[in-house]
C-alpha positions as CSV (number, residue, x, y, z in Angstrom):
1,X,22.3,-52.0,-37.3
2,X,19.6,-49.5,-38.4
3,X,16.9,-48.5,-35.8
4,X,14.4,-50.4,-37.0
5,X,17.0,-53.7,-36.2
6,X,17.8,-52.7,-32.9
7,X,16.8,-54.9,-29.6
8,X,14.4,-53.5,-27.2
9,X,15.8,-50.0,-26.1
10,X,16.5,-49.7,-22.3
11,X,13.4,-48.0,-21.0
12,X,14.3,-44.6,-19.5
13,X,16.1,-44.2,-16.6
14,X,13.8,-41.7,-14.8
15,X,10.1,-42.4,-14.5
16,X,7.8,-40.1,-13.3
17,X,5.3,-40.7,-10.2
18,X,3.2,-37.7,-10.7
19,X,0.0,-37.9,-10.7
20,X,-2.5,-35.8,-12.7
21,X,-4.0,-32.7,-10.5
22,X,-7.4,-33.2,-9.1
23,X,-10.1,-31.0,-11.0
24,X,-10.5,-27.5,-10.2
25,X,-13.3,-26.6,-7.6
26,X,-16.4,-24.8,-9.0
27,X,-16.6,-21.2,-9.6
28,X,-15.0,-19.2,-6.5
29,X,-17.4,-18.7,-3.3
30,X,-16.3,-16.1,-1.4
31,X,-16.9,-16.9,2.6
32,X,-19.0,-14.4,4.4
33,X,-16.8,-12.0,6.6
34,X,-17.6,-11.9,10.2
35,X,-18.8,-8.3,11.5
36,X,-15.9,-6.5,13.3
37,X,-16.9,-4.8,16.8
38,X,-16.8,-1.1,16.1
39,X,-14.7,0.6,18.7
40,X,-14.5,4.2,18.4
41,X,-12.6,4.6,21.9
42,X,-9.0,5.1,21.5
43,X,-7.0,2.2,23.2
44,X,-4.8,5.4,24.7
45,X,-5.0,8.7,25.2
46,X,-4.1,10.9,22.7
47,X,-2.6,13.5,23.7
48,X,0.2,13.5,27.0
49,X,-1.2,15.2,30.3
50,X,0.9,16.8,31.2
51,X,3.2,17.4,28.1
52,X,6.8,16.4,28.6
53,X,9.4,19.0,29.4
54,X,11.2,18.7,26.3
55,X,8.0,20.2,24.0
56,X,8.3,23.8,25.3
57,X,12.2,23.6,24.3
58,X,11.4,22.2,21.0
59,X,8.4,24.9,20.2
60,X,11.1,27.8,21.2
61,X,13.8,26.2,18.4
62,X,10.7,26.1,15.9
63,X,9.4,29.6,16.3
64,X,13.1,31.3,16.3
65,X,14.2,29.5,13.3
66,X,10.9,30.3,11.6
67,X,11.2,34.1,12.3
68,X,14.9,34.1,11.0
69,X,13.4,32.1,7.6
70,X,10.6,34.3,7.3
71,X,13.1,37.8,7.5
72,X,15.1,35.8,5.2
73,X,12.5,35.2,2.5
74,X,11.2,38.7,3.0
75,X,14.6,40.1,2.4
76,X,14.8,38.5,-1.1
77,X,13.7,39.8,-4.5
78,X,10.4,38.3,-5.5
79,X,11.8,37.7,-8.8
80,X,13.6,34.4,-7.3
81,X,10.4,32.8,-6.8
82,X,9.2,32.5,-10.0
Protein backbone atom coordinates (compact mmCIF):
# COMPACT_ATOMS: atom_id res chain seq x y z
CA UNK A 1 0.00 0.00 0.00
CA UNK A 2 1.23 3.42 -0.82
CA UNK A 3 0.57 6.61 1.09
CA UNK A 4 -2.19 7.53 -1.33
CA UNK A 5 -3.99 4.24 -0.74
CA UNK A 6 -3.96 4.27 3.08
CA UNK A 7 -7.33 4.70 4.70
CA UNK A 8 -8.04 7.78 6.76
CA UNK A 9 -5.13 8.28 9.13
CA UNK A 10 -5.87 8.28 12.84
CA UNK A 11 -6.23 11.76 14.36
CA UNK A 12 -3.29 13.04 16.32
CA UNK A 13 -3.60 11.83 19.95
CA UNK A 14 -2.80 15.27 21.40
CA UNK A 15 -5.09 18.14 20.57
CA UNK A 16 -4.29 21.74 21.39
CA UNK A 17 -6.80 23.65 23.45
CA UNK A 18 -4.77 26.85 23.32
CA UNK A 19 -6.60 29.98 22.26
CA UNK A 20 -4.94 32.72 20.27
CA UNK A 21 -3.56 35.50 22.44
CA UNK A 22 -5.68 38.63 22.70
CA UNK A 23 -4.32 41.63 20.82
CA UNK A 24 -1.87 43.80 22.72
CA UNK A 25 -3.28 47.01 24.17
CA UNK A 26 -2.40 50.33 22.56
CA UNK A 27 0.81 52.19 23.29
CA UNK A 28 2.09 51.96 26.86
CA UNK A 29 0.46 54.59 28.97
CA UNK A 30 2.31 55.31 32.19
CA UNK A 31 0.17 55.91 35.24
CA UNK A 32 0.69 59.05 37.25
CA UNK A 33 2.65 58.49 40.42
CA UNK A 34 1.34 59.87 43.65
CA UNK A 35 3.52 62.54 45.20
CA UNK A 36 5.25 61.29 48.31
CA UNK A 37 5.27 63.42 51.39
CA UNK A 38 8.72 64.84 52.00
CA UNK A 39 9.92 64.04 55.49
CA UNK A 40 13.19 65.80 56.21
CA UNK A 41 13.27 64.87 59.87
CA UNK A 42 14.99 61.58 60.71
CA UNK A 43 12.83 58.99 62.39
CA UNK A 44 15.57 58.12 64.90
CA UNK A 45 18.43 60.17 66.29
CA UNK A 46 21.60 59.98 64.21
CA UNK A 47 23.89 60.01 67.23
CA UNK A 48 23.73 58.00 70.43
CA UNK A 49 23.44 60.22 73.42
CA UNK A 50 25.24 59.41 75.68
CA UNK A 51 27.72 57.42 73.59
CA UNK A 52 28.35 53.81 74.66
CA UNK A 53 31.35 53.13 76.89
CA UNK A 54 33.17 51.04 74.29
CA UNK A 55 33.50 54.01 71.90
CA UNK A 56 36.38 55.48 73.90
CA UNK A 57 38.15 52.12 74.04
CA UNK A 58 37.85 51.63 70.27
CA UNK A 59 39.14 55.14 69.59
CA UNK A 60 42.17 54.48 71.82
CA UNK A 61 42.91 51.25 69.93
CA UNK A 62 42.63 53.07 66.60
CA UNK A 63 44.93 55.89 67.71
CA UNK A 64 47.53 53.40 69.00
CA UNK A 65 47.66 51.44 65.73
CA UNK A 66 47.55 54.61 63.63
CA UNK A 67 50.57 55.98 65.52
CA UNK A 68 52.48 52.67 65.06
CA UNK A 69 51.65 52.61 61.35
CA UNK A 70 52.70 56.23 60.82
CA UNK A 71 56.05 55.52 62.52
CA UNK A 72 56.51 52.40 60.39
CA UNK A 73 55.78 54.26 57.14
CA UNK A 74 58.03 57.17 58.12
CA UNK A 75 60.94 54.74 58.67
CA UNK A 76 60.62 53.10 55.22
CA UNK A 77 62.49 54.17 52.13
CA UNK A 78 60.38 56.44 49.90
CA UNK A 79 61.49 54.40 46.87
CA UNK A 80 59.36 51.47 48.00
CA UNK A 81 56.17 53.50 47.59
CA UNK A 82 56.57 54.24 43.86
